[in-house]
Structure formats: structure tokens, C-alpha cells
N, C-alpha and C positions, 0 to 999 in steps of 0.2 A: 214387545216393548213398548214400554210406555212415554208416548209421546207429551210433547208440551201442552200437544190441543185436546188428548184424551185426560190430562192431570186438570185442565179448563173444567170441562165438560161432567166431569164427574163429580166436581164440586158446585155446580149450582143450581143443586136442588134445594139442598138447606144451608143456613150461617155456619159458618163453623166458628166455634166457641175456643179460646184460649182461655184457661184461667192460670193463675199462679198463685201461688199460699205459701204460707210459712208452716202450715199444719198446726200453729198455737191457737190458742181460743180468740184472737184478735182478728176480726175479719179485714180483708183488704178493702182498699180502694177500688172498686171494681169500673172501668173507664167502656162504654161503647163506643168500638167504631164501625163508622158506615162507609160504605164510596157503593158505586153505581157498578162496577166492575167485574166481571167472571171471578169468582171464588177458586183457589186452587191450593197449594202449600205454601211454606216457610222457603222450599226448595225450588216449586216448579209452578208455572203458571206468569200470569198476568204481572208485569215486575209493581205495578200498584198495588194488588193484593199483597203483593209477598214483602213489600217495603211497608204495608201496615204491621205484618205477620211479626217482620223483625224488631219491628219498635215496640211492639204488645211483649214481646220475648225478652228484649232487654230491658225496657223499664221493670219489667217484675223481676229478673236478673239483679239489675243496678240498684233496687228497690230491698232489697230482702226478703220480696213477697209482701212490700207494703201496698203495691201497685200490680193490679191485677186488668186485664184486658179482653173482652170478648170483641169479637169481628165478626161481621154482617155484611158481607160480598152481596154484589146483585141490586142493590136498595132493598134488600129483605126486611128489614126495619125500620125506614122512612125512604119515601120515593126521592128521586134524584134531585128535583129541582127545591123542595121542601127542604134539605138538611142545612142549607146555610140561614136560614130563619130558623130553625130550630137551634142551630147552637148557638142564636142571637139570645133567641129565650133561656137557652140553660136545658134546654128538653133532648140535648142529643151532645156529648161528650166531645167527640172529635169524629172528623172526616176529612177524608183525601177529596179533595173538592175542587171540580175546573172554577176559577175564579169568577170567569165572565159568567155562567150560570147566574149567580145573583143580581148580574146587570138591571133585573126588571126592577128590583128593589132598590139596588146602590146605582147608578148609572156610572158612578167613578168606577166600579172592580171591572167593568169592560177595558181598563188599562190591560188586563191581563191576554186580550185576544185582541192587540190591535196591529191589522196586518201592514205589515212591512218595517213596524216599529223594533222590533226584537231581530237581529240577523246570523245569531251565532247562538248556541249552550253558552258561551262563555261571557256572552255579553249583556244576556240574560241574567244569570247567575253572578255577575256584577252588581245587578242593583241591590244586594242585599246590605252591600257597606258601600253605598252611593246615597247619596241625598234624596235619591229615589226610593230607597230602602225603608229610610227611616220614614219618609213622609207617607209610601201605602202602611207600613207597620203601624202609625198612628191614627193613620185613618181608620183601619181595621179596628184597633184596638179601641175607637172610641164608639165605634158601632158593636161591641161586643165578642169583636174574633180575635185569636192572637195565632199568630203566624208560627209552626213547629219547624216545618220542614221546607226547603226554597226545592222547587219541581218545575222544572221548563220540558215541555215536549214540541219539536217539531213535527208538524202534519204533512199529508199530501191529499189527494183526489181518489176517491173509488169512482168510477162510473159504469152504467148500464151500457152504453154506447160509447162514443167516442172519447179519445182522452180531452181532460182541460188541461192544458199546458197556459196558453197566452191566456189573456181575458177576453179575448174575440171568442176563443170558443166556446164558452159558456152561455152565448146570448142564444135566448129560446127555452134554456133547460130550466127544471126545477130543480134548486142545487140548496143544501144546509151549508150554511156555514160556519157555523159555533159560534157567532156574538152575532149584535147588532150592528157592530161597527162592519164584520165581513161579509154581513148583508147586503150593507151600501156598497161596498163597494162590487158583489155582486149583480148588482141592481144595474148599476153604474153603466156594467160590460153588459146590459141586456137579459137576464137571468132572472126569474120568478126566485123568489126564495121561502123558505120554509123554515120553523124554528121545532128542533127536536132536540132531548139528551140523545149522547150518543148509543146507549143501550136500547133506543127505538130507533136504528137508522135500519137494520137487516128488515125489519118487517115495512118501512115504508119502500126501502127498494126493491125488494120482493116486488110488493104491488102496482109498484110503477108511480106511486106516489110521490118519490121522490128520481129524479134523474139522477143525480151525483151528489158526493158528499164531501167536505171537506172536517177530517177529523186527524188526531195523532196515529202516529204509526202503529204504537200501540194498540188504540182502539180500532183499526183497518182488521189487524189480525184479532185480537180477543175476540169480537164481535162478529168473527166470520165472515167479514164483508166480500171476500174472494168468489165467495157461494154466490151474487147475485151481481160482479161486478167483471166487464169484459175489461178494463181498462184501470191504470192506475198511475197518477201523477207522482212521482215519490221525493218527498221533500232531503233525500238524505246527502245530497251534495249542497244544496242549498234552497232555503224556502222562505216562504213571505209568510208563512203560517206558524206560528209558534204560542204556545197556550201555556199560560200559569197557572198549574195545576198543584198546588200546595196540599200538604198536611197542615189542618186548621184544628183549633180548640177552642170552645167556650171559652168567653172569658171567666163569665159568671163561674163557672165550675173551675176552672184552673185557680183562681181567687179565693175558692176554699179551701183549696191543700195546702199543707203548711207548707214551710219552704224548702228544706230538704225535699219533697216528691217534688215538688214545681223545677228545681234547680236539675234534677234525674229528667224528668219528662222534657226540658231543657236542651238539656246536655244531648240527650238520646236522638233528638229531633234533629238539630243540626248533624249528628254524625250519620243519618242517612244521605245527606243530600251527595253523595258520593255516589254510591247505590241508585238514587234514581237519576243522578245523570248520564250512568251508565246503561239502565237500563233501558233509557228511551234512544242513546246514541245507539245499541244493538241493536233494536228494534225497527232504527231507521234501515239498516242495512237488511234485516229479517224480513223485512215486508216485500219487499221485491223480491226474493226469493219463493214469497208464499204463494205473489201472486203469479208469477212466471211461472211453476206448478200446475197452478189451477188453468193456465190456459189465456189469462189477461196480457195485455199488451202493458207492457211499463214503457211509462215516457219520465224522464231525468229532467230537473229545473235547472239553467243556467243563471248566472248572473244579470244576464242583462233582461232575461222576461222577469224574472222578480223584480228589478228595477222598474218596470212595465206598470207592475200590481202597486208597487209602493208609491209610485207617484199618483196614481188614480187613487189610494187611500188616502196621502197628503191631501189632496184636493175635496176630499169627500168627507172621509169617516173624521180623520183628524180633527178637521174644524169642526163638526158637529158635535167631536166630544169636547172639545174642546169650551165648546160654549152652554155644556150643560151646566157648569156650575165654576165656582172659583176653585175647589179642591181638583176637578177634571184638569182645569187649564194646568194646575202647579204641575199635576203628577205627568201633564205630558211633558211638560216642559222639562222637568226634570228627569224623564227617561230618555228625551232625545240628548240631554248633554253626556249620557254615558258613551263614553269612547267607544270604539269596535276594537 
């Protein structure tokens, strides 16, 4: 029997390439899609890789072969943190990318992982149609990036030792938060912090360089962190950690395409959002099963504990972020205006 894990592992070795042609003398416009996650198939594996494959297949079909796509999982084309800059320069076409990874280049993008700001999937996905969505879309477009698919993911904590549930549990531990703002909250709780993309977490936890990490439920599964963790804090019921992890495209590349191809890309991107939401929510449930099977202690979060983390974030990270620029202050205000 081929399991989800086996399907992921078997696809790690090389990039998977999808090509869709018309069989005519006209070459298709071939988009390179890169991401940091393990590769699988259109039916099996990490839902973020599957989303990219579904997007590729559908744009090929919908365009009658005028569009094609090559999928490069596991950062096999461009290193994880470099993908955003590569899109801005037109050196990479498309990436499914945690927006906050661009925070060193554009601090405003850290709105994509602001602890305590987004409490549910529905509220996060509301951004698209609210003033925050327009402001964020306009900001990124000005920087050379187009949002194709809005994807949010709840997260939890994998720990080598004791569970990290309440803020005081993090004291004295080396913890990866996932964004500058999450790191500020962890430091306020007494933790030491380190910055790593999620595809480097296994090695860091295995060697003891990292005691615990916050990341999405999907990454907690796909990167096999249950093999190096004794505890899991699940974000399935409630979470202070929601990451915006959209499918993004280089505006320079998009603008060169004829309108009919642009229309296909935009339409298919929007249609992928329901799949992204379901994939993330399914993994919020699945992650507890994976860790329990591995013998880890699984602890849920309740709303009172989430509120403790949010209160620290409001006093530290939110204020710091709003002080970065007028654009950051505006994004934060608009985000807090979105009703639950």
C-alpha cells in the first residue's frame, strides 16, 4: 500500500516536470513553479505541492495548451528564501511562498504571520474581499508580485521535550517562530529564537540546535518532525499562529502574457482557494494522529491560552510592526478591522 508519506518521500529526489502542449508548431508559454515543500503527485502528498500541480494542469487545459508549467518542489530550482526576490526580478515565474519569508526584504510582508491577528480560516480568507486585501494586493503589485491564490494555514508547535502550550512554557528554550513578530513574542516569553525556513527544521531539531518550532500543520507532517519531537501542540481547535502562504506570480512575467492567458491564470488561481482551505484544515486534524502514532504527547490549545499569546503580541509585535512604515501601520489597522 502506498501511503501519503511514501508518495512524498519518493518524489524528493528530483523536480517533477509537467508539460502541456498542443502538438502544433507553436511553443507553449512555460511557467516555472517553485516551492520549498516535498514533491508528490497531483493526487498524493503535501497539499501545497498538489495545489501547484492542479494549477499547472488546469491552466494547460483551460488555455488549450498555450500555457505549460514545470513544478520544482523542495527548493530544487531556487533556494527557499531567494524565491520572492527572484519573482520580483522576473527570474522566477510562480511560487507557493510563505509571505513572511520576505520580511527581511519588505518588512510589511510580515503581516502574513502576525501572532494573534488571524484567529480562523474564514477570517483570514475574508481579507481578499476587504480593504486589507486591496491594500496588500496593491502593495505587493507595486513591488512586482501578484497574488494568485489566497492560502492560510494554522500552525502548532513541535518540541523535543516538554509541550509549549502557554507562553511561560517557552522560557529557556531555543524556538523557531517563523516570523520576526512571532520571534518577538517568544523572546518576551523568555525563549531564545532562531530563523530557519521550514525545510531546514528537521536537521536543526535532530542536532539540538532547535528545541521547538512553530510551523503549519502540513509542514509538521511533511517534514517528518514527529521523528524528532516528543510533544505537539495542535492548532486544530484554536491557534494564535496563522500563516499566509499564497501562490504568487512575478508581475513582470504576468504583464508580458496576452490577456487571454492572464485571465486563465487569475481564474484558476482563485478556484484553487477552496482546495487550499480544505487541505490545511484536513492536516490540522491529521497532524495529531501522526504524532500520537509516533508516541508524542499531543496538547490542544484553548481560546484562553490563545488570548494570552495574542495579548503579548499586541503589546510587542503589533506595535513594533506598525512602527515600521506608514504602509505597515495601515495594513495592521485594516487587518484588525476584519470582523470574526
